[in-house]
PDB file of N, CA, C and O in Angstrom:
ATOM      1  N   UNK A   1     -31.629-161.430 168.578  1.00  0.00           N
ATOM      2  CA  UNK A   1     -32.556-162.547 168.948  1.00  0.00           C
ATOM      3  C   UNK A   1     -33.728-162.428 168.608  1.00  0.00           C
ATOM      4  O   UNK A   1     -34.161-161.280 168.714  1.00  0.00           O
ATOM      5  N   UNK A   2     -34.212-162.953 168.348  1.00  0.00           N
ATOM      6  CA  UNK A   2     -35.691-162.686 168.116  1.00  0.00           C
ATOM      7  C   UNK A   2     -36.917-163.852 169.229  1.00  0.00           C
ATOM      8  O   UNK A   2     -36.664-165.018 169.535  1.00  0.00           O
ATOM      9  N   UNK A   3     -38.117-163.112 169.602  1.00  0.00           N
ATOM     10  CA  UNK A   3     -38.600-164.465 170.541  1.00  0.00           C
ATOM     11  C   UNK A   3     -38.961-165.774 170.230  1.00  0.00           C
ATOM     12  O   UNK A   3     -39.262-166.540 171.145  1.00  0.00           O
ATOM     13  N   UNK A   4     -38.974-166.184 168.924  1.00  0.00           N
ATOM     14  CA  UNK A   4     -39.094-167.651 168.612  1.00  0.00           C
ATOM     15  C   UNK A   4     -38.108-167.869 169.139  1.00  0.00           C
ATOM     16  O   UNK A   4     -38.357-168.759 169.952  1.00  0.00           O
ATOM     17  N   UNK A   5     -36.693-167.500 169.214  1.00  0.00           N
ATOM     18  CA  UNK A   5     -35.179-167.779 169.262  1.00  0.00           C
ATOM     19  C   UNK A   5     -35.339-169.125 170.561  1.00  0.00           C
ATOM     20  O   UNK A   5     -35.049-170.315 170.689  1.00  0.00           O
ATOM     21  N   UNK A   6     -36.229-167.610 171.635  1.00  0.00           N
ATOM     22  CA  UNK A   6     -36.135-167.354 172.955  1.00  0.00           C
ATOM     23  C   UNK A   6     -36.551-168.639 173.669  1.00  0.00           C
ATOM     24  O   UNK A   6     -35.946-169.208 174.577  1.00  0.00           O
ATOM     25  N   UNK A   7     -38.276-169.163 172.791  1.00  0.00           N
ATOM     26  CA  UNK A   7     -38.892-169.824 173.032  1.00  0.00           C
ATOM     27  C   UNK A   7     -38.208-171.321 172.995  1.00  0.00           C
ATOM     28  O   UNK A   7     -38.336-172.266 173.774  1.00  0.00           O
ATOM     29  N   UNK A   8     -37.315-171.151 171.605  1.00  0.00           N
ATOM     30  CA  UNK A   8     -36.525-172.756 171.533  1.00  0.00           C
ATOM     31  C   UNK A   8     -35.457-172.922 172.465  1.00  0.00           C
ATOM     32  O   UNK A   8     -35.305-174.046 172.942  1.00  0.00           O
ATOM     33  N   UNK A   9     -34.788-172.116 172.765  1.00  0.00           N
ATOM     34  CA  UNK A   9     -33.796-172.234 174.094  1.00  0.00           C
ATOM     35  C   UNK A   9     -35.043-172.539 175.541  1.00  0.00           C
ATOM     36  O   UNK A   9     -34.701-173.369 176.383  1.00  0.00           O
ATOM     37  N   UNK A  10     -36.199-171.937 175.682  1.00  0.00           N
ATOM     38  CA  UNK A  10     -36.617-171.919 176.693  1.00  0.00           C
ATOM     39  C   UNK A  10     -37.041-173.843 176.782  1.00  0.00           C
ATOM     40  O   UNK A  10     -36.678-174.544 177.727  1.00  0.00           O
ATOM     41  N   UNK A  11     -38.018-174.476 175.333  1.00  0.00           N
ATOM     42  CA  UNK A  11     -38.290-175.876 175.761  1.00  0.00           C
ATOM     43  C   UNK A  11     -36.541-176.965 175.517  1.00  0.00           C
ATOM     44  O   UNK A  11     -36.341-178.105 175.937  1.00  0.00           O
ATOM     45  N   UNK A  12     -35.662-176.155 174.797  1.00  0.00           N
ATOM     46  CA  UNK A  12     -34.907-177.192 174.696  1.00  0.00           C
ATOM     47  C   UNK A  12     -33.938-177.216 176.170  1.00  0.00           C
ATOM     48  O   UNK A  12     -33.191-178.186 176.298  1.00  0.00           O
ATOM     49  N   UNK A  13     -33.948-176.281 177.143  1.00  0.00           N
ATOM     50  CA  UNK A  13     -34.396-176.432 179.009  1.00  0.00           C
ATOM     51  C   UNK A  13     -34.673-176.604 179.315  1.00  0.00           C
ATOM     52  O   UNK A  13     -34.329-176.777 180.485  1.00  0.00           O
ATOM     53  N   UNK A  14     -36.319-177.013 178.659  1.00  0.00           N
ATOM     54  CA  UNK A  14     -37.176-177.535 179.116  1.00  0.00           C
ATOM     55  C   UNK A  14     -37.435-179.149 179.739  1.00  0.00           C
ATOM     56  O   UNK A  14     -37.826-179.759 180.734  1.00  0.00           O
ATOM     57  N   UNK A  15     -36.684-179.396 177.787  1.00  0.00           N
ATOM     58  CA  UNK A  15     -36.955-180.945 177.547  1.00  0.00           C
ATOM     59  C   UNK A  15     -35.739-181.865 178.386  1.00  0.00           C
ATOM     60  O   UNK A  15     -35.944-183.012 178.784  1.00  0.00           O
ATOM     61  N   UNK A  16     -34.248-181.011 178.592  1.00  0.00           N
ATOM     62  CA  UNK A  16     -33.109-181.528 179.016  1.00  0.00           C
ATOM     63  C   UNK A  16     -32.917-181.727 180.794  1.00  0.00           C
ATOM     64  O   UNK A  16     -32.037-182.120 181.560  1.00  0.00           O
ATOM     65  N   UNK A  17     -34.175-181.248 180.875  1.00  0.00           N
ATOM     66  CA  UNK A  17     -34.824-181.057 182.899  1.00  0.00           C
ATOM     67  C   UNK A  17     -35.280-182.118 183.131  1.00  0.00           C
ATOM     68  O   UNK A  17     -34.698-183.015 183.741  1.00  0.00           O
ATOM     69  N   UNK A  18     -36.939-182.184 182.448  1.00  0.00           N
ATOM     70  CA  UNK A  18     -37.115-182.947 181.921  1.00  0.00           C
ATOM     71  C   UNK A  18     -37.190-184.916 181.928  1.00  0.00           C
ATOM     72  O   UNK A  18     -37.719-185.685 182.732  1.00  0.00           O
ATOM     73  N   UNK A  19     -36.615-185.104 180.994  1.00  0.00           N
ATOM     74  CA  UNK A  19     -35.306-186.146 180.711  1.00  0.00           C
ATOM     75  C   UNK A  19     -34.666-186.442 181.365  1.00  0.00           C
ATOM     76  O   UNK A  19     -33.995-187.437 181.092  1.00  0.00           O
ATOM     77  N   UNK A  20     -34.455-185.680 182.781  1.00  0.00           N
ATOM     78  CA  UNK A  20     -32.873-185.479 183.410  1.00  0.00           C
ATOM     79  C   UNK A  20     -34.067-186.256 185.155  1.00  0.00           C
ATOM     80  O   UNK A  20     -33.778-186.921 186.149  1.00  0.00           O
ATOM     81  N   UNK A  21     -35.836-185.396 184.401  1.00  0.00           N
ATOM     82  CA  UNK A  21     -36.066-185.569 186.651  1.00  0.00           C
ATOM     83  C   UNK A  21     -36.806-186.994 186.198  1.00  0.00           C
ATOM     84  O   UNK A  21     -36.905-187.804 187.120  1.00  0.00           O
ATOM     85  N   UNK A  22     -37.353-187.426 184.872  1.00  0.00           N
ATOM     86  CA  UNK A  22     -38.174-188.350 184.789  1.00  0.00           C
ATOM     87  C   UNK A  22     -37.620-190.126 184.570  1.00  0.00           C
ATOM     88  O   UNK A  22     -37.867-191.244 185.022  1.00  0.00           O
ATOM     89  N   UNK A  23     -36.611-189.360 183.431  1.00  0.00           N
ATOM     90  CA  UNK A  23     -35.747-190.795 182.972  1.00  0.00           C
ATOM     91  C   UNK A  23     -34.874-190.692 184.537  1.00  0.00           C
ATOM     92  O   UNK A  23     -35.590-190.945 185.506  1.00  0.00           O
ATOM     93  N   UNK A  24     -33.844-190.447 184.754  1.00  0.00           N
ATOM     94  CA  UNK A  24     -32.991-190.561 185.675  1.00  0.00           C
ATOM     95  C   UNK A  24     -32.312-190.747 187.042  1.00  0.00           C
ATOM     96  O   UNK A  24     -31.415-191.457 187.496  1.00  0.00           O
ATOM     97  N   UNK A  25     -32.979-189.979 187.404  1.00  0.00           N
ATOM     98  CA  UNK A  25     -33.574-188.660 188.610  1.00  0.00           C
ATOM     99  C   UNK A  25     -33.448-190.106 189.802  1.00  0.00           C
ATOM    100  O   UNK A  25     -32.767-190.421 190.777  1.00  0.00           O
ATOM    101  N   UNK A  26     -34.548-190.658 188.998  1.00  0.00           N
ATOM    102  CA  UNK A  26     -35.616-192.171 190.067  1.00  0.00           C
ATOM    103  C   UNK A  26     -34.169-193.128 189.871  1.00  0.00           C
ATOM    104  O   UNK A  26     -33.536-193.136 190.927  1.00  0.00           O
ATOM    105  N   UNK A  27     -33.579-193.841 188.895  1.00  0.00           N
ATOM    106  CA  UNK A  27     -33.259-194.579 188.418  1.00  0.00           C
ATOM    107  C   UNK A  27     -31.939-194.211 189.860  1.00  0.00           C
ATOM    108  O   UNK A  27     -31.649-194.815 190.892  1.00  0.00           O
ATOM    109  N   UNK A  28     -31.469-193.010 189.254  1.00  0.00           N
ATOM    110  CA  UNK A  28     -30.470-193.133 191.330  1.00  0.00           C
ATOM    111  C   UNK A  28     -30.671-193.006 192.438  1.00  0.00           C
ATOM    112  O   UNK A  28     -29.771-193.393 193.184  1.00  0.00           O
ATOM    113  N   UNK A  29     -31.588-192.571 192.899  1.00  0.00           N
ATOM    114  CA  UNK A  29     -32.752-192.983 194.213  1.00  0.00           C
ATOM    115  C   UNK A  29     -32.798-194.326 193.952  1.00  0.00           C
ATOM    116  O   UNK A  29     -32.090-194.733 194.873  1.00  0.00           O
ATOM    117  N   UNK A  30     -33.188-195.451 193.249  1.00  0.00           N
ATOM    118  CA  UNK A  30     -33.585-196.798 193.671  1.00  0.00           C
ATOM    119  C   UNK A  30     -31.966-196.769 193.731  1.00  0.00           C
ATOM    120  O   UNK A  30     -31.743-196.528 194.918  1.00  0.00           O
ATOM    121  N   UNK A  31     -31.130-196.850 193.286  1.00  0.00           N
ATOM    122  CA  UNK A  31     -29.707-197.283 193.650  1.00  0.00           C
ATOM    123  C   UNK A  31     -29.224-196.613 194.878  1.00  0.00           C
ATOM    124  O   UNK A  31     -28.455-197.183 195.652  1.00  0.00           O
ATOM    125  N   UNK A  32     -29.640-195.479 195.058  1.00  0.00           N
ATOM    126  CA  UNK A  32     -29.346-195.512 196.462  1.00  0.00           C
ATOM    127  C   UNK A  32     -29.946-196.616 197.385  1.00  0.00           C
ATOM    128  O   UNK A  32     -29.293-197.613 197.691  1.00  0.00           O
ATOM    129  N   UNK A  33     -31.471-196.348 197.897  1.00  0.00           N
ATOM    130  CA  UNK A  33     -32.413-197.256 198.313  1.00  0.00           C
ATOM    131  C   UNK A  33     -31.815-198.156 198.228  1.00  0.00           C
ATOM    132  O   UNK A  33     -31.720-198.633 199.359  1.00  0.00           O
ATOM    133  N   UNK A  34     -31.107-198.967 197.257  1.00  0.00           N
ATOM    134  CA  UNK A  34     -30.409-201.064 196.997  1.00  0.00           C
ATOM    135  C   UNK A  34     -29.350-200.656 198.189  1.00  0.00           C
ATOM    136  O   UNK A  34     -29.446-201.059 199.348  1.00  0.00           O
ATOM    137  N   UNK A  35     -28.244-199.715 197.653  1.00  0.00           N
ATOM    138  CA  UNK A  35     -27.491-199.544 199.004  1.00  0.00           C
ATOM    139  C   UNK A  35     -27.609-198.886 200.368  1.00  0.00           C
ATOM    140  O   UNK A  35     -26.914-198.402 201.261  1.00  0.00           O
ATOM    141  N   UNK A  36     -28.867-199.133 200.039  1.00  0.00           N
ATOM    142  CA  UNK A  36     -29.049-198.738 202.041  1.00  0.00           C
ATOM    143  C   UNK A  36     -28.394-197.139 202.247  1.00  0.00           C
ATOM    144  O   UNK A  36     -27.679-196.957 203.232  1.00  0.00           O
ATOM    145  N   UNK A  37     -28.626-196.115 201.400  1.00  0.00           N
ATOM    146  CA  UNK A  37     -27.784-195.187 201.324  1.00  0.00           C
ATOM    147  C   UNK A  37     -28.572-193.681 201.620  1.00  0.00           C
ATOM    148  O   UNK A  37     -28.926-192.773 200.869  1.00  0.00           O
ATOM    149  N   UNK A  38     -28.670-193.922 203.294  1.00  0.00           N
ATOM    150  CA  UNK A  38     -29.780-192.402 202.874  1.00  0.00           C
ATOM    151  C   UNK A  38     -29.844-191.371 202.861  1.00  0.00           C
ATOM    152  O   UNK A  38     -30.769-190.652 202.485  1.00  0.00           O
ATOM    153  N   UNK A  39     -27.927-190.887 203.665  1.00  0.00           N
ATOM    154  CA  UNK A  39     -27.328-189.793 202.521  1.00  0.00           C
ATOM    155  C   UNK A  39     -27.680-189.741 201.260  1.00  0.00           C
ATOM    156  O   UNK A  39     -28.267-188.674 201.078  1.00  0.00           O
ATOM    157  N   UNK A  40     -27.597-190.543 200.015  1.00  0.00           N
ATOM    158  CA  UNK A  40     -27.343-190.901 198.746  1.00  0.00           C
ATOM    159  C   UNK A  40     -28.853-189.908 198.141  1.00  0.00           C
ATOM    160  O   UNK A  40     -29.148-188.996 197.368  1.00  0.00           O
ATOM    161  N   UNK A  41     -29.676-191.201 199.486  1.00  0.00           N
ATOM    162  CA  UNK A  41     -31.381-191.010 198.728  1.00  0.00           C
ATOM    163  C   UNK A  41     -31.703-189.848 199.059  1.00  0.00           C
ATOM    164  O   UNK A  41     -32.921-189.736 198.921  1.00  0.00           O
ATOM    165  N   UNK A  42     -31.218-188.870 199.446  1.00  0.00           N
ATOM    166  CA  UNK A  42     -32.038-187.202 201.057  1.00  0.00           C
ATOM    167  C   UNK A  42     -31.019-186.473 199.692  1.00  0.00           C
ATOM    168  O   UNK A  42     -31.848-186.198 198.825  1.00  0.00           O
ATOM    169  N   UNK A  43     -30.252-186.252 199.412  1.00  0.00           N
ATOM    170  CA  UNK A  43     -29.645-185.758 198.037  1.00  0.00           C
ATOM    171  C   UNK A  43     -29.299-185.736 196.764  1.00  0.00           C
ATOM    172  O   UNK A  43     -28.529-184.915 196.266  1.00  0.00           O
ATOM    173  N   UNK A  44     -30.061-186.971 195.977  1.00  0.00           N
ATOM    174  CA  UNK A  44     -31.069-187.178 194.631  1.00  0.00           C
ATOM    175  C   UNK A  44     -32.613-186.331 195.419  1.00  0.00           C
ATOM    176  O   UNK A  44     -33.118-185.282 195.020  1.00  0.00           O
ATOM    177  N   UNK A  45     -32.984-187.002 196.350  1.00  0.00           N
ATOM    178  CA  UNK A  45     -34.135-186.178 196.328  1.00  0.00           C
ATOM    179  C   UNK A  45     -34.450-184.614 196.123  1.00  0.00           C
ATOM    180  O   UNK A  45     -35.251-183.931 195.486  1.00  0.00           O
ATOM    181  N   UNK A  46     -32.779-184.315 197.512  1.00  0.00           N
ATOM    182  CA  UNK A  46     -33.729-183.090 197.139  1.00  0.00           C
ATOM    183  C   UNK A  46     -32.827-182.045 195.711  1.00  0.00           C
ATOM    184  O   UNK A  46     -32.922-180.820 195.633  1.00  0.00           O
ATOM    185  N   UNK A  47     -32.256-182.661 195.025  1.00  0.00           N
ATOM    186  CA  UNK A  47     -32.086-182.959 193.171  1.00  0.00           C
ATOM    187  C   UNK A  47     -33.037-182.672 192.671  1.00  0.00           C
ATOM    188  O   UNK A  47     -33.213-181.796 191.824  1.00  0.00           O
ATOM    189  N   UNK A  48     -33.856-183.459 193.190  1.00  0.00           N
ATOM    190  CA  UNK A  48     -35.154-183.493 192.645  1.00  0.00           C
ATOM    191  C   UNK A  48     -35.658-182.311 192.674  1.00  0.00           C
ATOM    192  O   UNK A  48     -35.606-181.561 191.699  1.00  0.00           O
ATOM    193  N   UNK A  49     -36.237-181.980 193.854  1.00  0.00           N
ATOM    194  CA  UNK A  49     -37.233-180.833 193.989  1.00  0.00           C
ATOM    195  C   UNK A  49     -36.237-179.392 193.416  1.00  0.00           C
ATOM    196  O   UNK A  49     -36.645-178.261 193.153  1.00  0.00           O
ATOM    197  N   UNK A  50     -35.103-179.830 193.365  1.00  0.00           N
ATOM    198  CA  UNK A  50     -34.725-178.397 192.786  1.00  0.00           C
ATOM    199  C   UNK A  50     -34.895-178.536 191.147  1.00  0.00           C
ATOM    200  O   UNK A  50     -35.205-177.534 190.502  1.00  0.00           O
ATOM    201  N   UNK A  51     -34.653-179.981 190.404  1.00  0.00           N
ATOM    202  CA  UNK A  51     -35.322-179.755 189.508  1.00  0.00           C
ATOM    203  C   UNK A  51     -36.946-179.296 189.133  1.00  0.00           C
ATOM    204  O   UNK A  51     -37.522-178.425 188.480  1.00  0.00           O
ATOM    205  N   UNK A  52     -37.164-180.063 189.690  1.00  0.00           N
ATOM    206  CA  UNK A  52     -38.869-179.960 189.783  1.00  0.00           C
ATOM    207  C   UNK A  52     -39.052-178.037 189.497  1.00  0.00           C
ATOM    208  O   UNK A  52     -39.544-177.513 188.498  1.00  0.00           O
ATOM    209  N   UNK A  53     -38.510-177.363 190.659  1.00  0.00           N
ATOM    210  CA  UNK A  53     -38.870-175.807 191.031  1.00  0.00           C
ATOM    211  C   UNK A  53     -37.957-175.227 189.414  1.00  0.00           C
ATOM    212  O   UNK A  53     -38.469-174.156 189.088  1.00  0.00           O
ATOM    213  N   UNK A  54     -36.797-175.647 188.378  1.00  0.00           N
ATOM    214  CA  UNK A  54     -36.042-175.257 187.542  1.00  0.00           C
ATOM    215  C   UNK A  54     -37.147-175.673 186.556  1.00  0.00           C
ATOM    216  O   UNK A  54     -37.428-174.778 185.759  1.00  0.00           O
ATOM    217  N   UNK A  55     -37.657-176.516 186.455  1.00  0.00           N
ATOM    218  CA  UNK A  55     -38.617-176.698 185.461  1.00  0.00           C
ATOM    219  C   UNK A  55     -40.129-175.840 185.379  1.00  0.00           C
ATOM    220  O   UNK A  55     -40.801-175.403 184.446  1.00  0.00           O
ATOM    221  N   UNK A  56     -40.260-175.849 186.737  1.00  0.00           N
ATOM    222  CA  UNK A  56     -41.833-174.064 186.941  1.00  0.00           C
ATOM    223  C   UNK A  56     -41.395-173.112 186.546  1.00  0.00           C
ATOM    224  O   UNK A  56     -42.238-172.412 185.985  1.00  0.00           O
ATOM    225  N   UNK A  57     -40.074-172.577 186.571  1.00  0.00           N
ATOM    226  CA  UNK A  57     -39.426-171.777 186.756  1.00  0.00           C
ATOM    227  C   UNK A  57     -39.546-171.307 185.197  1.00  0.00           C
ATOM    228  O   UNK A  57     -39.843-170.136 184.963  1.00  0.00           O
ATOM    229  N   UNK A  58     -39.257-172.451 183.874  1.00  0.00           N
ATOM    230  CA  UNK A  58     -39.188-172.649 182.441  1.00  0.00           C
ATOM    231  C   UNK A  58     -40.525-173.101 182.897  1.00  0.00           C
ATOM    232  O   UNK A  58     -40.604-173.103 184.125  1.00  0.00           O
ATOM    233  N   UNK A  59     -41.155-173.326 182.537  1.00  0.00           N
ATOM    234  CA  UNK A  59     -42.441-173.185 181.909  1.00  0.00           C
ATOM    235  C   UNK A  59     -42.995-172.276 182.422  1.00  0.00           C
ATOM    236  O   UNK A  59     -43.596-172.024 181.378  1.00  0.00           O
ATOM    237  N   UNK A  60     -43.506-171.223 183.366  1.00  0.00           N
ATOM    238  CA  UNK A  60     -43.334-169.600 183.361  1.00  0.00           C
ATOM    239  C   UNK A  60     -42.940-168.460 182.359  1.00  0.00           C
ATOM    240  O   UNK A  60     -43.418-167.629 181.587  1.00  0.00           O
ATOM    241  N   UNK A  61     -41.617-169.007 182.927  1.00  0.00           N
ATOM    242  CA  UNK A  61     -40.773-167.537 181.098  1.00  0.00           C
ATOM    243  C   UNK A  61     -41.450-168.095 180.533  1.00  0.00           C
ATOM    244  O   UNK A  61     -42.527-167.499 180.558  1.00  0.00           O
ATOM    245  N   UNK A  62     -41.544-169.413 179.681  1.00  0.00           N
ATOM    246  CA  UNK A  62     -41.944-169.929 178.520  1.00  0.00           C
ATOM    247  C   UNK A  62     -42.988-168.944 178.016  1.00  0.00           C
ATOM    248  O   UNK A  62     -42.818-168.114 177.123  1.00  0.00           O
ATOM    249  N   UNK A  63     -44.757-169.288 179.145  1.00  0.00           N
ATOM    250  CA  UNK A  63     -45.667-168.220 178.939  1.00  0.00           C
ATOM    251  C   UNK A  63     -45.204-166.993 178.532  1.00  0.00           C
ATOM    252  O   UNK A  63     -45.427-166.288 177.548  1.00  0.00           O
ATOM    253  N   UNK A  64     -44.430-166.882 179.621  1.00  0.00           N
ATOM    254  CA  UNK A  64     -43.902-165.482 179.501  1.00  0.00           C
ATOM    255  C   UNK A  64     -43.540-164.588 178.317  1.00  0.00           C
ATOM    256  O   UNK A  64     -43.603-163.407 177.976  1.00  0.00           O
ATOM    257  N   UNK A  65     -43.080-165.916 177.816  1.00  0.00           N
ATOM    258  CA  UNK A  65     -42.626-165.364 176.127  1.00  0.00           C
ATOM    259  C   UNK A  65     -43.844-165.530 175.079  1.00  0.00           C
ATOM    260  O   UNK A  65     -43.882-164.643 174.228  1.00  0.00           O
ATOM    261  N   UNK A  66     -44.890-166.566 174.999  1.00  0.00           N
ATOM    262  CA  UNK A  66     -45.830-166.748 174.580  1.00  0.00           C
ATOM    263  C   UNK A  66     -46.640-165.448 174.538  1.00  0.00           C
ATOM    264  O   UNK A  66     -47.237-165.177 173.496  1.00  0.00           O
ATOM    265  N   UNK A  67     -46.728-164.330 175.964  1.00  0.00           N
ATOM    266  CA  UNK A  67     -47.630-163.389 175.717  1.00  0.00           C
ATOM    267  C   UNK A  67     -47.238-163.222 175.151  1.00  0.00           C
ATOM    268  O   UNK A  67     -47.604-163.761 174.107  1.00  0.00           O
ATOM    269  N   UNK A  68     -45.953-162.245 175.066  1.00  0.00           N
ATOM    270  CA  UNK A  68     -45.182-160.585 174.560  1.00  0.00           C
ATOM    271  C   UNK A  68     -46.528-160.830 172.844  1.00  0.00           C
ATOM    272  O   UNK A  68     -46.561-159.975 171.959  1.00  0.00           O
TER     273      UNK A  68
END
């Protein structure tokens, strides 16, 4: 595989993570809050933090590929 292919894969994964993080997960958190389900609120917030780390990892990987 060439570097362009790797960059496309990283960008694709970055897009999926960002979509989930910025569109979906906040809705889940709000639903859990409305249901007064603190356990689920905490779970979704932990997942959100994990996804933020994944996005940062993907950005670093992409930067590494760009600078090769």
